[in-house]
N, C-alpha and C positions, 0 to 999 in steps of 0.2 A: 278398247283400242288405246285409249289414253294411258291406262295402267301399264300396258306393254311398252309403250314409248318411254314412260318414266323409268321403268325397270331397266330397259336397254341403256338409258342415259346414265343411270347409277353404276351399272356394270362397267361401262366405258370409262367413267370417271375413276373408278377403283383401279382399273388396269393402267390408266394414264399416270396416276399418282405412284403406283408401284414402279413404273418405268423411270420416273424422275428421282427416285430415292435409291440410296445404296444400302443394301442389307448386309451387315457384317455379323456373321453368326458368332455367338459367344462360345468359345471352345474351352472346355475344362480339361487340362492335360491329365492324362491318366498316368499311372506309375509306369516308369520305364520309357516314356515317350517325351519328346521335346515340344515345346509350344510352337505354334506357327508364328513366324516373325511378322510383325506389322510393318508395312512399307510406308515411309513418310517422305515427302518432298523437302529437300534441304532448303533453308532460307538463304537467298543470295547474299554474298558478302559485299560490302561497299567497295568500289574500285580503289585500287592502291594509288595513292598520290605520288606524282612524279616531281622531283625537285627541279627547279628552274635552272637554266644554264647560267654560268657566271656573267657578271656585268663588265663591260668595257666602258670606262668613263672618260669624257672630255671635261676637264675642270677649268672653267673660264669665268672669271668674275665679271661684274658689270663694267669694269674699267679696261677690259681687253679690247684691242683694236678689232673692230668688226670685220675688217678685211682679212685679218689673220684667221679669225674663226671661220670665215667663209671658205678659206682654202683648206684648213686642217680638218674641220668636221666631216666633210664628205669622204675624205681619205680614211679616217679612223672608223667611221660608221660602216663604210663599205667593207673594210677588212673584218670587222666584227660580224657583220651579216654573213659573209662568205664562210667564216669559221664556226658559225652556229652559236655565237654569243649574243647576249642582249647588249644594247648600246644606250647610254644615257649621257646627255649634256647637262651638266650641273654648274651652278654658281658657287656652291660651297659643299664641303664634306666635313664630317666630324668623326672622332674616334668611335662614337656609338654606331655610326653607319656601317662600320666594318664588322660589327657583331650581328647585324640584321641581314646583310647581303653577302653573297660570295662574289668577290671581285677577281677578274682576270688580270687587269692592268689599269693604270690611271695615267693619262696624258694631261699635263698642266701647262697653261699659257700664262704669260706674265701680264700684270703683276698678281701675286697671290701672297697675302700676309702669313707669316709664320709657317711657311711650307715645310721647313725642316722638322717641326714638331709633328705635323700631320704624317709625314713620311715615317718618322720614328715610331709612331703609334701603330703602324701596320707593317712590320718588318718582313712579312711573307709576300707582300704585294709589290710588284715592280712598278716604279714611277718613272716617267720621262718628262723632264722639265724643259720646255722649248723656249730658248731666248732669255734665260735668267743669268744675271751677273752677280747676284747677291746670295746665291745658294751653293753650298758645297755638295759635290757628289758623294754618294755612299754606297753601301752594299746593295741596296734595293732602289737606288736613285741614279739615273743617268741625266746629265745636263748638257743640252746643246747651247753653247755659249753664244751671246749676241755678237754681231759684227763690230760693235763699238770697241771691242778689245783689239781690233785689227785695223784701226783707221789709218795706220801707216801704209798698208796695202792700198786702201781706198785712195789716199792722196797721191801715192806714187803712180798708180795707173791713171788717175785723173790728169796728172801732169804729163805723162807719156802720151795719152790720147790728145790732149790739148795741143802739144807741140807737133804731133803728127799731122793734124788736120788744119794747121794755121800757117799761112804764108809768113816766112821769116820769123816764125815762132813768137809772134806778138801776142802773148797770152798773159792772163792774170787770174787771181783767185780772190774770193771774198770769204773771210773766215770769221771766227768768233773768239773774243778774248776770254781768258779765265777758265777755259774748258780744256783740260789736258788732252782728251781724245781729239778734239777739234784742232788744237795746236799741233798735235802729232800729225794729223792729216795735212795741215798747212806746210809743215816742214818737209814731209815726204813729197808733197806736190813739187817743190823746187827740185828735189832729187830726181823725180820722174821726168821733168822737163829737161834737165841737164843730161840725163841718161840717153835721151833721144837725140838732142842736138848739140851736146858738148858745151861750148862757150855761148852758143845761141846768139851770135853777133849778126844783127840785120845789116842791110846795105845802107840804111839811112837812120838817123837818130829818131827817137831816143834808143839807146843801146842796152838799157838795164833790165831787160826781161829775164825772168817773169816778174810782174808787178803784183803786189799783194796788199790788201787792206783788211784790217781786222777791227770789228766793232763789238760793243757790248751786246749780249744776246737779246736784250730788251730794246734795242734801238728801233726807232720808228721807221715806217716805210719811206718817208722822205729822206731820212739819213742814209738808208741803204742805197737809195737811188742816186743821191748826190755823190756818195763815195764811188759808186760804179761809174758815174759820169766822169769823175776825175780820171779814172784809168782809161776810159774810152777816149778821152781827149788826148791821152798819151799814146794812143795807137793800139790799145788792146782790142783784139778781134774775137777772142774766145775766152769765156769765163769758166773756171771751175768753181762751183759753189760748194764750200765745205758743209757737211751735214750740220744742220742747226742754224745756218746763216740764211739771211734774207727772208723773203716772203713771196706770196703770189704776185704782189704788185711789182716786186723787183724783176721777176721773170717776164712780166708783160712790158716792163720798161726796156729790158734787153731785146725783146722781140721787136718792139717798135724801132729799134736802132739796128736791127739785123745783126745782132751779136750772137755768136754760137754759144751753146750752153752744154756743159757736162755737169751732172748733179747726181744726188742720191736717188735711189730707186723710189718709185711711188707713182701715184696717178697724177697726170697733168692734162691740161686741156688740149684737145686735138689741134688747135691752131698753133700751139707751140712746136709742133712736130717739125716745121720748116727750119727752125734754128736749133732743135734739140739733137745734139750729136749722138749721145748715148746716156743711159743711166748706169750707175754703179751700185749694185744691189747685193747685200748679204742675204741670201735666200734661205730663210729658216725652213720653209716648206720643203725645199730640195734636200736640205740636211736631214730633215725628219724622214723623208722617204728613203734616203740613202742608208740611214741608221736603222730603219724599221726591221728589216729581216733579222739582223743580229739581236736587236732588242727583244723581239717576240720569241726568239728561240732560246732566250735565257741569258744572253750576254749583257748583263745589267751592271751599271757602275762606271764611273769615270766621266771625264769632260770631253765633249766633242766639239771641235772648232767648226764654224760655219764658213763655207767658201764664198768668195766674192765672184759675182757674175757680171758680165757686160750685157746689158739688156736694152730694150727700146731703141735699137740702133736705127739711125737714119742712113740708109745706104747711099744717099746722094752726098752726105757729108763724111761718112766713114765707109769706104768701099769694102767689099768682102775680103779682098787681099789684105788691106790694112787691119781689118778686124782679126783675121787669123794671126797676123803678126802680133797684135796687142794681146790676144789670148795666149800665145806662146810665151810672151814676156810675163803675163800674169801667172802662168804655171811655174815658171822659174822663180818668181817672187814667192809663191806659196811653198815651194820646195826649199826655199832658203838660199838659192844660188845668187840672188841679187839683193844687195843691201838697200833697205828702205828707210833706215833711220840714220840721221846724221851722227857721226862719232864725236 
């Protein structure tokens, strides 16, 4: 009985082994016949590598105003994402980087040293420099100019607004000595006041408005406040602060005396709102957004002036009707219909 069981097991084992192996007969071709082809499974090829999309770069050094980066970066990165490009925010770029990556465009914020050389090393890449005054435009470089080059408009509208919101036009300005752009704003301030009120003769003395004081840019807080107090004692009720003049302590000094303020754009404490008539701001971000469609479509090269905007308006001091009037005057100024510089 055991022998039969062992024999049955051996037969089953042979059958099982034959089922698990593949028998390929050896065929010797005879004359006049073709050999049977041997079928083989092809070895899979490695997947083909896909090149990465080009890069859109925001080039901003450590010295760039963080507030400007905070406004520009979301706009540029959103556009890059929508268009299917990669986005990178970098502090520096070199000529070698252009050999390693494919770039779609580069947006540069000031300051950036030797930008002209960087642009020249990549003639096929469009650059947009936002707020530069020391860089010349070129075939692959567009430059949005800083508002500093148009401080005459800033001062003129500052004077016009000050006269508009002040009883008997008792207005004054605080400026900076030795700075041509600031002095240009100061001169234009007087023209703006005169444009609104003519001779600006109040009913009681003093009659010499507008009043102006100019100090060295490094004057201390106490000197700024003392100079402002001299004008306040002469009846000034609204101050135009020329860009670069004064400090935070001066603004608080004016707040304590309930003196209205017209000044450069920028952040200020909420408690100043009650005396803050309006800000005058050269909006680089608005200029960037206005320029962007032409720039990305290939219209590169040339200098782009930035427009002046009236922002941070206190409607209790500058009514909507007066604001519309001032904005229409600003438009005429920008179009060259109104003279903003003394002859």
